[in-house]
N, C-alpha and C positions, 0 to 999 in steps of 0.2 A: 467741031460738034460730036460730042458725047450721045452714046444712047447705048440701050440696055442695062448692061450689069453696071457701066464704068460711070452712067449719069448716076443710075441709083445713090454707088455710093459716093457719088461727089456730093449729090443733093446731101444726103445724108452726115459727110461731114461737114458741111457748111453749115446746117441747121444745131449740128454739136457745136460748133465752134460762135453759133450767134444766141445758143442759152447759155456758155459758158460766158461772155463778155457783157449778156445783159441786155443785147439787144433784141431777143425774141425771149418771150416771157410764158410762162406755163399756164393753159388754161383752164385751171381744176376748180370747180365750183364746189367749196368749201363750205358752204351755207349747212348748219346742222340738220338732219331730218327730227323734226319732233313725232309725226305719225306716219305709214305708210298710206292710208287713205287721203288724209290733208296733202300729199309728198301727188298720189296718185291723180286727185282733181286738178292738181297744179297744173301738171304737166298734160293733163289731159286740155286745156284751156289753150296753153302754152305750145303746145306742139301738134295738137290732132284738133285744134282748131274744135273741143268738146266732141267730137263725132264719137268717143269710146261712153260706153252706158254709165252714167253717174252711180248708178248702183252695183257694180262690178268688187267681190269683195278682192281684196288684196291684204294680204297678211304674212306674219312671219311664220317660216315652218322650217322647225330641225331635223326633221326627218327627209330632207331634201337627197342629202347623202347618204341613208343609211343601204348597205348593202354594195357601195359603190368603193371598188378598189382601186382603179387607176386613174379616175375623171373625179371632178369635182362638178357640180351641181351649183351656181348662184342664186336661179331662180326657174321658174315654171310657170307658162300658161298653159290652163286647162279649156278644151273646147268639148262643145256636143256637136256633132253629122247626123245627118240623114245616110249619112254612105257615100262611098266614092265614087267621084266625078270623071276624074282623069287624075293623071299619075300627082301624086304633091297638091292636091286640088280635093275638098269634098263637098257636097248639098248639105244646104241649110246649114254651114258651118259656123258657129257663136259660143266667143268667148262665154269662160263659166267663173273662174278661177285665174289670180293670180297668186305665187306664194314664191317669197322671197328668202334667202339664207339669213339668218338675225348673225350680227357681227362684226360687218362689214364695217369701211371707214364711209361716211356719209356719200362722198363723191361715186365710190364702187357702190352703194345702193342706191343713188342716182341711176348711174348707167344702166345695172342691173331690172332695175322698172323700167327704163326707157326700152330697153331688150324685151323685156317682155307684154310693154304695154302696142310694139312693133307687130309683134307676134299676132297679138288681140286683134290688132286695125287690121292685119290683113286675114284674120280668119273671119272677120266681119264684113267686112267689105269683098276679097277676091275669093276668099272659100281656099285660101293656099295656106297648106301647113307645112312648116320645118322652115328651111333656110332657102327660102326660093327668092326670084326676082324683086319680086314686089316688098317683099321685107328688106331687103339687101337697097333696094332704093329709099323705102320711106326710113334705114338707119342712116342712111345716108342724111336725108332733109333733117333728121333732128339733132344734127353735126356728131355722128360718129362714126366715118368713113372704116375706121381701121378694122370694124365687124368686133370681135369677141375679147379682143385686148382690153382690159378694166384700167381706170388708173392707178398708176404705183404698179404697173405692171409692165412687163416686157421691154420695148422702146418709148423713151422718155419725151419723144414729142406725138405721139398718137394720142396726148391726153385731149 
């Protein structure tokens, strides 16, 4: 029985072989994105049971990466709050806007929007800001267990 790094390496090699011989297929949603607001409403019904506000503005923003030199921002969810309740949490926290970087593939746009919607969900329901426990639980429930990796990026089976 393998454990730790040896087990992980063996599983990665098995997945790589399964992808190369066609046993396992990629799960990339290549449907086109016709509009962010429409996609937001669709994902809200599909993944969040309509719990997010229908009138939350979702728009493209080319100014997300202004002033950044070492990292890239793909999306951002903005919120209002009435102060800090405890570390990583805010009182009366409410999502007010989502911005998405333009020019990404449909799969990347969809993944980024789901990521930002998870932030909005955690703001509204738990007052949690950042990448806390509730955020990662919701990301896993939405089908993105690998965190920040986007489709077409890093390892090919995290899609």
